[in-house]
N, C-alpha and C positions, 0 to 999 in steps of 0.2 A: 749474460745474457741480459741485454731489457726483456727481452721472450723469446717462450722457447723456441725453438728451430722444427721448423714442421713439415716432414716429412714425406714423400710420396712415394711412391713401389709399380716399377713393370715389370711383373712378371715373375711367379710365382713357383717355378717350374725346382726341380732340386736344389739351384743353385741357389737362385735366389730365394728361395725360403733358408738351404741352410747356412750357407756364405751368408747372408746377410737380412734379411728382414730378421731371422731369430739374435743376430748383434743391437740391433739399431732397436729391437725391443730391450735387450738391460740395460740402455744407455737411459740413466736420469735426468726426468731435469727435459727432456724430449714431444714432439707429439707427433703419432704413428695417425696420421691424418685418412690416406683412401688407398686405394689400390688399382687395377686394372690387371685383367689376364683373358684371355680370350677362353679361359673355362672358367667359367663363373661360379659353376659351384666351390673349387676347388678357391677361385680367389674368395670366397664364402667361407668357407670354412678354415684357410692359412688368418683371415683376417678374423674371426671369431678364438679363434688359437693365442695370439698377438695381441689381441687389443683396435685396431686397426677400425678407424671409424665409421669406414666408406667402402663402397667399391660401387667403383666405375661402369660405366659399359664400355670404355676409349676413353685413347691419351688423351683425346679432343676435350672429353669433361676431367682430367686433371688435369692439361695445363691450361685450363676456365679457370682452376681456381687460383683467386688471389691468394689464401693464405698457406701454400706449400710453398714453399722457401727451394728444399734443394727436391733432387728426387732418384732412386737409386734404379737404374735401368735395365735390368737383367734379362738378354736373350739371345736370343742365338745372334753370335755375330752379325753373320750376311742381314739381319731386319732389324738393325741398331739403329741404322743411320737417321731415317723418317721419322719415331719417332724424337729420337734424342736432340736432332733439331730442331722439331716444332717444340717442345720443352722449353729449349732456350731461347727462343728467338718470346715468349711468352714469361720470359723471367727466371727462369727456377737452372738452380745449375742443376748442375748432372754427374752422375758415376753412371761406369760402365764395366762392367767387368772386360774381360779382358778375351780376345783385339781390340782394339776402336772401333773395328771397324772390320768386311770383306775383304779389305781391298786400300792403296793408299789414296784413291782419284776420294775415298767412302770417305774415309777418315780426313779429309784436307776438308771438304765441304761440313764435318763435323767441327771442325776447328776454328771455321771462318765464320758461320753459326755461333759460337762461341764468340770468338773473339767481336764482331758487331753488337750481341746485344751486352758483352760487359760481362758475363759470364760465364762461372769457371767449369768445366769440360776437366773432368775426368779418366784414370783410367783404371782398372779395380787389376791392377800389377801389386796382389796384397805384398809380396813376397819384401819389398823393400820397406814394409811396417814391421816385419819380423825386427821381434826385439835384440839376439841373437844378429841381423845382418844389421845392425845398424848399429851396435856396439863394434861389431868385425869394420866396417866404414871410419868409425871414431879411429879404429886404431891402424889402418889403412893412409889415410890420410896423413897422420903421425909419422910414419917412414921413409916418408921421399919416394925418389926414382922407381918403378915397378921394371920390374924386368918379362916376369913373364905371367898370363890369370891365364887358369886351364878350368875345365866345368867340365869331369863323367856326369852322364845321364843312364839312370839306365832304368828308373819309374822304379812301382811294384804296386803294392797294399798305399794307398792315397788317399780312400776312403778311411781311413784304422775304423775308430767304431763310433759317429758318429752320430751313428740312427738315421733313422726314416721318415723321410716327407709326411708330407698326407702328398694321393693321389686321386686322383679319378677316374672315373670310364669314359669320362666327354673325350672323344674323338676333335680333333682340330680339324677347325674349316676348311675345304675339299682350296686345295693350290696353298695355302699356309705353309711357308719356307721352303718356295719350289722356281724360285727368282731365280740366275742364276749370276752369281756375287765375284766366281772368281776374275781377277783381273784376265784382260786378255791376248790372245794368243798363247797359253800352253799348251803344249804336248798334254794326252796325260796323264803323266806318268809324274810329267812338271806340278799338276790342278795337284795330283796325291799328297807329292814333297808337298806343298807349300801349306796345304789344312793342317798338315802336321807344324809345317815350321811358324804359323798365327799360334797355336792349340799349345807351343810346350813352348818350341824358339821363346816365340814373344818374352816370356818370365823370363828366359837366360839372357838377353840383352837388354832384358831392363836391369837385372840384377850384379851388369859387368859396367853398365852407366853407373848405376847406383856406386859403386863399390870404387869405381876407378876414376867416374867424374869425368869419365872421356865417351865420345861417338865409335861406334865402330864403323868400322873402313875394311867392307868382305876384299880378299884378299885368292881364297881357291875352297871351293866342296868336293869334297873326295868321298861319296859313297859307296859302297862296296855289298853288298847285302845287307843283310841286318846293322851292320854297321859305318858307321858316315865321323869323319871330322872335317871340321866345315872351321879354316881357318882366317883368322882381321890382323886387321889390325890396330892399335886406336891411340894413336899420337908414338910417340914412342916403344909402345908397350905391342909384342907379341902376344894375342887372343888367341887359345883356344878354346872349340866345344865340339865333345868328344859321346856318339849315344851307341846305344848295342842295345844286340837286347838276351837278360839275363834272365831269368825267374830264379825269385827270393819272395821272401814273408815280409819285408818289409824296405823302404823306403831307399832306392840307394841313389845319391844326388851329393859331390863333392863339388867345392868350389881349391883352388887351391891357387893364392897372388901371391906372388913368388919375386922376396930383397936380394942384395949382395949378404947381406946378413942375413937369411931367413927364409920364414914364412907366416901368411897366416891361413890357417884352413878353414873353411864352413860347407857346415853339415847341414840342409837345410831341414826340416823332421816333415814328416808327409802336410800336406797340404792341408784335408781336414780334423786333423789333429788338433786336436783340443788345446791349450793348456802348458805348449808346448814350444821352444825358442827352439831358436836353432841353436847348434852347439860347435863354437868357436874354438880355433887351438892358434898364441900367438908365440910362436917361434923365432928369438934371436941367437944370436950364438956371440957371446959372454967376449968378455980378456981372460977370465978367471973360471970359463966354460960355459955349458951350454944353459941358454935362461929357457923354459916355458911359463905360457900361463893357459890357461883351460875354463873359459867355461861354459858349466852342462845341466844347462834353464834359467836367464835367471829370473832373480823373487821378483813373486805376486805374476798377475795376469798377463798373457804371456802369445793369445793367440794370433794371429797377422791379421785374418781377417778380422777378428772385432777388436783392436787395433784400428786399421781402415776404417774402420765402420764410428769410430772415434772421433780420429779427422777429417773424416769429409763430414763429421756434427760443425769440428771447427771452421771448416771451409765455406761451411754454410752461413757460420754465423760474424764471420770478417775479423775470424780467429788467427788464420791460420791459410797457407799457400798449398798448392797440392805438389806433394812427393812425384806425383807420373803425374804434370801437365797434356793436356791430352795430345797438343805440338810433340811430344814425346814418344808417346804411342804412332804419333803417325809417322814416325820419320823412321821406326823399326819395322812399319808397315812399305814402307817404302824397299829400307836394306832385305825384307823379308821374300821379296818381291825381283827385288834382284836377285838373292840365296837363288828363286824357285827358277830362274830365266838360265842361269850354270846350273845348272843339276840336269843331269843325262834326258833327251827329250824323249827315250825312247829303250 
């Protein structure tokens, strides 16, 4: 790089601090210029901890800073649209947490702003940066026709032992975050389902696209109490997403991609567990018996959030294209709205 990539941040809540800012602070050769948050005292403490040079009082000030190349905008999804568009129009690359926005229409406006500005809008589907999932993708693409892909999700201990963020007793301004971001025309039950979909299933849809290399089409959604099965097609491949309620002391999320001659299994780690990658098993039935290979954590630093931060720096430097461009995340919002409208209304 001719000059160090200079970054700004909007939002320093739990995820902003622990999953994003802390990782950028560990990347050598970049400059952390400024941070904005409605909680000014918290922003000053976070800036001091991570060596961020300046605390701005508004997104407008951050957008006006000509030195900033890219911004990590880590806010509640229903509020990301306006600041992201403002930053893109000011000539900054922007990464936001998943989902891209609170609804597909807002996501579309963000994507269009990026297109008009000639800047990258990136969505933080960090699982696509996981070293094990990337290894699995390579193995899957070498195998040929996929018969089925299925994912079982129950959740569990997602925070692991990451630690505690800086917090203050500051209150958000009155009315902050109360704007209605839901797609229109949903019943209360469908709104509740949609809120879950974009918080959790957005990751799963992104993983399916990344591993299979194909967009998903909704075929059916089958909820029953705490259990739910969603059926998709991806070209000629059947895709099944299953979730249930299950108490456990670990993270329960497993993907299986099935071929005529075997399967590839992927077990992602808890999202906030540092230095862990997905465990992957590639099983093939050979002519002389059964053959399998297993990765149980690849060598080196493998936390998906850290790799995502490193990749966004490369995007800002013009050295890489986004793994999850905003347009992909917008399509997922369209699909999840379709899922919500197919969900029982009451």
